[in-house]
C-alpha positions, 0 to 999 in steps of 0.5 A, spaced: 559 516 372 554 521 370 559 525 366 563 520 363 557 517 360 558 522 354 564 518 353 563 511 354 557 511 349 562 516 344 567 510 345 561 504 344 564 501 351 561 496 354 558 496 361 563 497 367 557 492 371 560 486 370 568 489 371 566 491 377 563 484 379 569 481 378 573 485 381 570 484 388 569 477 387 576 477 386 578 482 392 574 478 396 578 472 394 585 475 396 582 478 402 580 471 404 588 469 402 591 474 406 591 473 413 594 466 411 598 470 406 600 474 411 602 470 416 606 465 412 610 471 410 611 474 416 614 467 418 618 467 413 622 474 415 622 473 421 627 466 420 630 469 414 632 475 420 633 469 425 638 466 421 641 474 419 643 474 426 645 468 427 650 468 421 652 475 423 654 473 431 658 468 429 662 470 423 663 477 427 663 474 435 670 470 433 673 473 440 668 470 443 669 463 442 676 462 445 676 467 451 679 465 457 676 463 463 682 464 468 684 471 466 688 476 469 685 480 474 680 474 476 681 470 483 683 463 482 678 458 484 682 451 486 690 451 487 693 449 480 699 445 479 705 446 474 704 439 469 711 440 467 717 444 467 717 449 462 720 456 462 714 462 459 715 468 456 710 472 460 709 477 453 704 482 457 709 484 462 714 484 456 710 489 453 709 493 459 716 493 460 717 496 452 712 501 453 716 503 459 722 503 456 719 507 450 717 512 454 724 513 459 727 514 452 731 520 452 729 526 447 734 526 441 735 534 440 737 537 434 741 544 432 735 549 429 739 553 423 734 559 424 735 560 430 743 559 430 743 565 425 739 569 429 744 569 435 749 571 430 745 576 428 742 578 435 751 579 436 752 583 430 747 587 432 750 588 438 756 590 436 754 594 431 751 598 436 757 599 440 761 601 434 756 607 435 756 608 441 764 609 442 764 614 435 758 618 439 763 619 445 769 620 440 776 617 440 780 615 447 785 616 448 782 623 445 790 624 444 797 622 445 799 617 451 806 621 450 802 628 452 798 625 458 798 617 460 791 614 459 789 613 466 789 621 467 785 622 460 779 617 463 780 621 468 778 628 466 773 625 461 769 621 467 771 626 472 765 631 475 763 638 473 766 641 479 772 637 479 774 639 474 773 646 475 777 645 481 783 642 476 783 648 471 784 653 478 790 649 478 792 648 471 790 654 469 790 659 474 791 666 469 783 663 466 786 664 458 782 658 456 776 661 458 779 667 457 778 670 464 782 676 466 782 673 473 781 666 477 782 664 483 788 662 486 788 655 487 794 649 489 796 642 488 796 641 494 788 643 496 786 637 491 782 632 494 785 626 492 791 623 488 788 621 482 786 629 481 793 631 483 796 626 478 792 629 472 794 635 475 802 635 475 801 631 467 797 638 465 802 643 469 808 639 466 806 640 459 811 645 455 807 652 454 808 656 448 809 664 450 802 664 447 800 658 451 796 656 444 798 648 444 796 648 452 789 651 450 788 646 444 789 641 449 785 643 454 779 644 449 780 636 447 779 635 454 772 639 455 770 637 448 772 629 450 768 631 456 761 634 453 762 627 449 762 622 454 756 626 458 752 626 452 753 618 450 753 617 457 745 619 456 744 613 452 746 608 456 741 609 461 735 605 461 728 608 460 725 604 465 728 599 471 725 593 467 730 595 461 735 591 460 741 595 456 747 591 453 752 597 456 755 601 460 760 605 460 765 601 461 765 600 454 766 607 453 773 606 457 776 601 454 781 602 448 781 602 441 785 596 441 782 593 446 775 594 442 778 591 436 779 584 440 773 584 443 770 584 436 774 579 434 773 574 439 767 574 441 763 571 435 768 566 435 765 564 442 758 565 440 761 559 435 763 554 439 757 555 444 751 554 439 756 548 435 754 545 443 748 547 442 743 550 447 737 546 450 730 549 451 729 551 459 736 552 462 736 558 467 740 564 466 745 562 472 747 556 468 747 559 462 752 565 465 757 560 469 758 557 461 759 564 458 764 567 463 767 561 464 768 561 456 770 568 456 775 568 461 783 568 459 779 569 453 778 577 451 782 582 454 782 584 462 777 589 464 773 586 457 770 580 461 764 584 464 761 587 457 763 581 453 759 577 458 752 581 457 753 581 450 753 574 449 747 573 454 743 577 452 745 575 444 743 567 445 738 564 445 736 556 445 738 553 438 737 546 440 730 543 438 726 536 439 729 531 433 722 526 433 725 522 427 731 521 432 727 520 438 722 515 435 727 511 434 732 511 439 725 508 443 724 504 439 731 501 439 730 501 447 724 496 447 728 492 442 733 492 447 728 490 453 729 483 454 723 478 454 720 476 461 722 469 462 718 466 467 721 458 470 716 453 473 718 446 475 713 440 475 709 440 481 710 447 483 704 452 485 702 456 479 697 459 483 693 458 489 686 458 490 683 465 491 688 468 489 689 474 484 691 471 477 698 476 474 699 477 468 705 472 470 701 466 472 696 468 466 702 466 461 703 460 465 695 458 466 695 458 458 702 456 456 698 448 460 693 450 457 689 450 464 686 457 463 679 454 460 679 458 454 672 456 451 666 460 448 664 466 452 656 465 453 654 471 456 659 475 452 656 471 445 649 472 447 651 479 448 654 481 442 648 477 438 643 482 442 647 488 439 646 485 432 639 485 433 639 491 434 642 493 428 638 488 424 632 492 427 636 499 426 636 496 418 630 495 418 626 501 420 631 504 415 629 500 410 622 501 411 623 508 410 628 509 405 627 504 401 621 500 401 620 495 395 627 492 397 626 484 395 628 479 399 634 477 394 636 484 396 637 483 403 640 476 402 645 480 398 646 486 404 647 480 408 652 476 404 657 483 403 656 484 411 658 478 411 665 479 407 666 484 412 669 479 419 671 474 412 677 479 410 679 481 417 679 474 419 684 473 412 689 479 415 687 484 410 691 491 412 684 493 411 677 492 411 673 492 406 667 497 408 669 502 402 668 496 396 661 495 401 659 502 402 660 502 395 656 497 392 650 497 397 649 505 395 649 504 389 645 498 388 639 501 394 641 509 395 645 512 399 641 511 406 642 504 406 649 505 404 651 509 409 646 505 415 650 499 412 657 501 413 655 505 419 652 499 422 658 494 421 664 500 423 660 499 430 659 491 431 667 490 428 670 492 434 666 488 439 667 481 435 674 482 432 680 484 435 682 490 429 686 496 429 682 502 431 686 507 425 685 502 420 677 501 423 676 509 423 679 511 416 676 505 412 670 507 416 670 514 413 672 512 406 666 507 406 660 512 408 663 516 402 662 511 398 655 509 400 654 516 400 656 519 394 656 512 389 647 512 389 648 519 386 652 517 380 651 516 373 657 512 369 662 508 371 667 513 370 664 517 375 665 511 380 672 510 378 673 518 380 669 517 386 675 510 388 680 515 388 677 520 393 675 513 397 683 512 397 685 519 399 680 519 404 682 513 408 690 514 407 689 521 410 685 519 415 690 514 417 696 518 416 692 523 421 690 518 427 697 515 427 701 521 428 702 521 435 703 513 435 711 515 435 711 512 428 717 514 424 715 519 419 717 514 413 714 509 415 708 512 417 708 515 410 708 509 407 703 506 411 698 511 409 700 511 402 699 503 402 692 504 406 690 509 400 691 505 395 688 499 399 682 503 399 683 505 391 683 497 391 677 496 394 673 500 390 676 497 383 674 490 386 666 492 388 667 496 380 668 489 377 663 486 381 658 491 381 655 488 373 656 481 376 652 482 382 647 486 377 645 480 374 645 475 378 640 479 383 637 483 378 639 490 380 636 496 377 642 501 379 642 508 375 648 506 372 645 499 369 639 504 367 645 509 363 647 504 359 641 500 357 637 506 354 644 506 350 641 507 343 647 501 341 644 496 345 643 490 341 636 491 342 635 498 341 638 498 334 634 492 332 628 496 333 630 502 329 633 497 324 626 492 324 620 497 325 622 505 324 615 506 326 615 503 332 622 506 334 619 513 333 613 512 336 617 510 342 622 515 342 615 520 343 613 516 348 619 516 353 619 523 352 612 524 355 613 519 360 619 521 362 616 529 362 610 526 367 615 522 372 620 528 373 613 531 375 611 527 379 618 524 383 618 518 380 624 515 377 626 518 371 631 513 369 627 507 369 621 510 365 625 512 360 629 505 359 622 501 360 619 505 355 625 504 350 623 497 351 617 496 351 615 495 344 620 490 342 616 485 341 613 488 335 619 486 332 616 479 331 611 481 326 613 489 324 607 489 318 602 488 324 602 495 326 599 500 322 606 505 324 610 500 320 606 500 314 610 507 311 603 507 307 603 499 304 597 494 304 594 493 312 596 486 313 589 485 317 585 487 311 588 481 308 587 476 314 580 479 314 579 475 322 579 479 327 581 474 332 587 472 328 588 479 328 587 480 335 592 474 337 597 478 333 596 485 337 597 481 343 602 477 341 607 483 341 607 483 349 609 476 350 614 476 344 616 482 347 617 479 354 621 472 351 626 478 348 627 481 354 628 475 358 633 472 352 637 478 352 637 478 360 634 485 361 633 486 369 624 485 371 624 491 372 625 494 366 621 487 364 615 489 367 613 494 362 612 490 357 606 486 359 604 492 364 604 498 359 598 494 356 595 492 362 588 488 360 586 494 355 581 492 350 583 491 343 577 496 341 578 495 333 578 488 332 572 487 338 567 491 335 569 489 328 568 482 331 561 484 334 559 488 327 561 481 324 556 478 329 550 481 327 552 481 320 552 472 321 547 471 325 545 463 328 540 458 324 536 460 331 535 467 329 541 469 335 546 472 335 554 469 335 556 471 342 562 475 342 567 473 348 570 480 350 576 476 353 579 473 347 580 482 345 583 483 352 590 483 353 593 478 358 596 484 363 597 485 369 596 492 369 600 496 371 602 496 379 608 501 380 607 509 378 613 508 372 609 503 368 602 507 370 605 513 367 608 510 360 600 507 360 598 512 360 603 516 355 603 510 350 595 511 349 596 518 348 601 518 342 597 517 336 592 522 339 597 528 340 600 526 333 593 527 330 593 534 333 596 539 328 592 546 329 588 544 336 589 549 341 591 547 348 584 546 351 583 542 345 588 537 347 587 538 354 580 536 353 582 529 349 588 528 353 584 528 359 578 524 356 584 518 355 586 518 361 578 518 364 577 512 360 584 509 362 581 510 369 574 507 369 576 501 366 581 500 372 587 499 368 591 503 375 588 501 381 594 498 382 599 503 380 599 508 386 597 514 382 592 518 384 587 523 381 592 529 382 597 525 379 593 525 373 591 532 373 599 533 373 599 528 367 596 531 362 598 538 363 605 534 362 603 531 356 601 537 353 606 542 354 611 536 351 606 536 345 606 543 345 614 543 344 614 539 339 608 542 334 611 549 334 610 553 328 614 554 323 615 559 318 612 558 311 618 559 306 616 560 298 617 555 294 622 557 287 622 553 281 629 551 278 634 553 283 632 553 291 639 557 292 634 562 295 631 558 299 637 556 302 639 563 303 633 564 306 635 559 311 642 562 313 640 568 313 640 572 320 634 575 319 630 569 318 625 568 324 624 560 325 
């Protein structure tokens, strides 16, 4: 207090002891009343929580209301007889038969055109390889068949070198072919086999000219054919035991005509085989047997084995599983299943005492109304416990992320939660979790939106029967909406979020049903429908959002941004009727917004609340000096400090009337009275004191000046946001008056003003701390420096202003 005493003396503030006494008395009174208030609040909270648990349990736990006590798998408590003759369908048995029919349905295969073309390419590659090998081996027959028979030519080309030399000793005893002068004479009878003797006979029978030139040329042709044949045979030998070769020496032994027929007919055989299709998993033995049957009698004799080998190495499976046709066949097979009907006559036993109830017997019991359907109290109580856990979890999350939640906010969350089972009961193809997540997230932030959506997604499948694919897809969309909605600042961004939510819901539904056996075009259509439903729920949420904001007095970021638009009615009227106040408001908003950002407060709320905090001055614009524009001061003409104080105080009450008339949120309305709190209207209070001193009572005493007549009605700031605006409003005029002050001088003046508000107990309920006050003072001075920056002084020129304009447009001009 000692360090604040000079400040109190400077502004002639009254002694604060009285204020402290009043404050202490009020605190004691509140302390005496607090236990009872807390007790009543706790009782109401418990009652509201119990009501929420009861309603949510009753609304979501629909399956527990009509549960059969005599269900499948249970033992019958007594022997039950049929009250009448009836024929009933056993739906469970029918569904089981349909599932079995779907599973046992034969898969449909379709031709794979890519694999078929690969078979053709393989065959052509093998045939081209055969052509190349035959070219390397040389033509066959390598000479005219009139000269040597085909059999002899075959023998001569294939025989071993030893046999060839022996044969040369018989057919060329003089050695003229090899150029030798003498050779060992071998007789024809000395040859070892008939083929060799036949070949020698044919060679010896060749006509010879005196110089034997033609005969020697024939022997050279035979030798060359043998050499090419031998070198080609090495190419047909596999490099490793596991290596498969397409051809053997049979390729080199068949005639050119036979080879041409093989080349022409193997593609025809391939087309027949691939047209029939080769299924995957077919054994090699079965495939080889089929190929042999196709080849038999279709290719020249002696080429069957070669053709079979070429085809087997060229063929591969070209049938693939046709998902669409398989699903269609499975559905068709399920539709052909006859319903499982059960007939019983009047008086016959349905189930004996102690006997297990089967699906067929349950169908009869349910048909006759003997399954004893009713409320499953055990299941319902268990579900109520689960709902209670969800409510408690929501309470903890609310306390952690949104502690200022009001009772009406909880009512709104409760109503939105009740809408989820209502939508399911109405058999809408999808839950409204996307709308719930988007609304709760935009109203109360991402954590609350995610929590409500997730808890509902856990509760719904326990109490209601709905497909998992629908639940999970809408849950994912709802979580996305709850997560993103609290971060958006415009309706346009919410519309884009709706598109994203719809796409996510459709995609999740598609992924979750890929393995369901549904036909692809039906699946795509259902996925597109769920995407549109997700978008539709977002459109519904965006459409009802403004109405919910008005009914439940909600302050969302988007609504605050819309209210801060200068084209709003009240702000346009404020700028037109009280231009000075409007300029004052803009500067205060700049100060308060910067301080709120530094302290981590709700910046949008601070800016919007500041813009409306002085709208009440429109009731009497000239009663405030910033609107007098240098004209006569209205309060000088009134010349009554009490009436002037009433005019000043009235801008708060009139401002509240205007705000309520325009249905501003209560959080914004709170800035109107709380930015003044219970501060003293010091100027007129001091004026009243001076006049009291000048006009004493007849008995010589001074008239009493009641301080309460010159104080605002309050309340003092209840939140950090309204406290910041009070301080910014108090410092605005002082900062505007500073022109040539230094940073330290400005900071000292701001600290004096803030210290006075703190000393006057205006901030005791705001939540602002001493550390916050230091930050606010620094931020205010920094903003003042930005507005009070230096400008270059241009020379004044008489007459023509063109040089000044040129100086302003010059790129070298310094600002």
